[in-house]
C-alpha positions in Angstrom: 1.7 -16.7 -42.7 -0.6 -19.4 -41.4 2.2 -21.7 -40.5 3.9 -18.7 -38.6 0.8 -18.2 -36.7 0.4 -22.0 -36.0 3.7 -22.1 -34.5 3.7 -19.1 -32.5 0.1 -19.2 -31.3 1.0 -21.4 -28.2 3.7 -18.8 -27.1 1.3 -15.9 -27.7 -1.3 -17.7 -25.6 0.9 -18.3 -22.8 2.3 -14.8 -22.8 -1.2 -13.4 -22.7 -2.4 -15.7 -20.0 0.7 -14.7 -17.9 0.0 -11.0 -18.4 -3.6 -11.5 -17.4 -2.8 -13.6 -14.2 -0.2 -10.9 -13.1 -2.6 -8.1 -13.8 -5.6 -9.6 -12.1 -4.5 -9.3 -8.6 -4.0 -5.5 -9.1 -7.5 -5.0 -9.4 -8.1 -6.6 -6.0 -5.7 -4.3 -4.3 -7.8 -1.1 -4.6 -9.1 0.4 -1.4 -12.7 1.3 -1.8 -13.9 4.0 0.4 -11.6 5.2 3.1 -9.7 3.9 6.2 -9.8 5.7 9.5 -6.8 5.2 12.1 -5.8 7.0 15.3 -2.1 6.9 15.3 -0.7 7.8 18.6 2.8 8.6 17.5 4.8 10.7 14.9 5.5 8.9 11.6 6.8 9.3 8.2 4.6 8.6 5.2 6.4 8.9 1.8 8.6 12.2 2.3 6.2 13.8 4.8 6.5 13.6 8.6 3.0 13.2 10.2 2.1 14.2 13.8 0.3 11.8 16.0 -3.3 12.1 15.5 -6.7 10.9 13.6 -6.0 10.1 9.9 -8.0 9.1 6.8 -6.5 7.1 4.1 -7.9 6.9 0.6 -6.9 6.3 -3.0 -5.8 9.6 -4.9 -7.6 8.7 -8.1 -9.4 5.6 -8.8 -7.9 5.4 -12.2 -4.5 5.0 -10.5 -5.1 2.9 -7.2 -1.3 2.9 -6.3 -1.2 6.5 -5.1 -2.9 6.9 -1.6 -3.6 10.1 0.3 -2.9 10.0 3.9 -4.7 13.0 5.7 -4.9 14.3 9.2 -8.6 14.6 10.0 -8.1 18.2 11.2 -6.9 19.0 7.6 -3.6 20.4 8.7 -1.3 17.8 7.1 -1.6 15.5 4.1 0.9 13.2 2.2 0.5 11.5 -1.0 2.4 8.0 -1.3 3.4 5.7 -4.0 2.7 2.1 -3.4 3.2 -1.2 -4.8 0.7 -4.3 -4.7 1.2 -6.4 -1.7 0.0 -10.0 -1.1 -0.3 -11.1 2.5 1.7 -13.9 3.8 -0.6 -14.6 6.7 -4.3 -14.2 6.8 -5.4 -10.6 7.6 -7.9 -10.4 10.4 -9.1 -6.7 10.1 -8.1 -3.5 8.4 -4.7 -2.5 9.6 -1.7 -0.3 9.0 1.9 -1.8 9.4 4.7 0.7 10.6 8.5 0.0 10.7 10.2 1.5 13.8 13.9 2.0 12.8 15.9 3.8 15.4 13.6 6.4 17.0 11.7 6.9 13.7 8.3 5.3 12.7 7.7 4.9 8.9 4.3 3.8 7.4 5.1 0.5 5.6 1.9 -1.3 4.5 -1.7 -0.8 4.3 -4.2 -3.7 4.5 -7.8 -2.4 3.7 -9.6 -5.6 4.4 -9.4 -9.5 5.0 -8.9 -10.2 1.2 -4.9 -10.6 1.7 -4.5 -7.8 -1.0 -2.8 -4.7 0.1 -0.3 -1.8 -0.5 3.4 -1.6 0.2 4.7 1.8 0.6 8.0 2.4 -1.1 10.9 2.9 1.2 12.2 6.4 1.4 15.8 7.4 1.2 15.8 8.3 5.1 14.5 4.7 5.8 17.0 3.0 3.5 20.0 5.3 5.1 18.8 4.4 8.7 18.7 0.6 7.7 22.2 0.8 6.2 23.5 2.5 9.3 22.6 -0.6 11.3 19.7 0.7 13.1 17.3 -1.9 14.5 14.1 -2.4 12.7 10.9 -3.5 14.5 7.5 -3.9 12.6 4.2 -3.3 14.4 0.6 -3.2 13.5 -2.2 -0.7 14.1 -5.8 -1.5 13.6 -7.9 0.8 11.2 -11.7 1.0 10.4 -13.3 1.0 7.1 -15.6 3.9 6.0 -17.7 2.7 3.1 -17.9 6.2 1.5 -17.0 5.8 -2.2 -14.0 7.2 -3.8 -14.5 10.4 -5.9 
């Protein structure tokens, strides 16, 4: 048994270290508080089409930071979207949202809560994938957001 542990220990150590390295960035992607944004156009967040207006974005449940709630400030429309961890390729200067315009539709694509370079990528919907496959031109653009220090529930 001892010889087995000695021969397998380096592999076990490497596996554990790799798992920890992959898991640690996920903790940094969590949105603390809320983001506020005025979105001047109709857009799709997950499976929900949202009208232009003032929005608040927050984590649905702090135990699962990969689910975001996007709620219109007047309380009329709300969407819950599943996200993936994202790491910025370029420095983030401020809190911002990234939208993909495909054809004449806008899709919320990324949420960057702060300048840390860690953020959220929103999973593509079937509608977005279908438009891309049809050859519709895709353009990305950014919209600034502001942080509200209010703590998550």
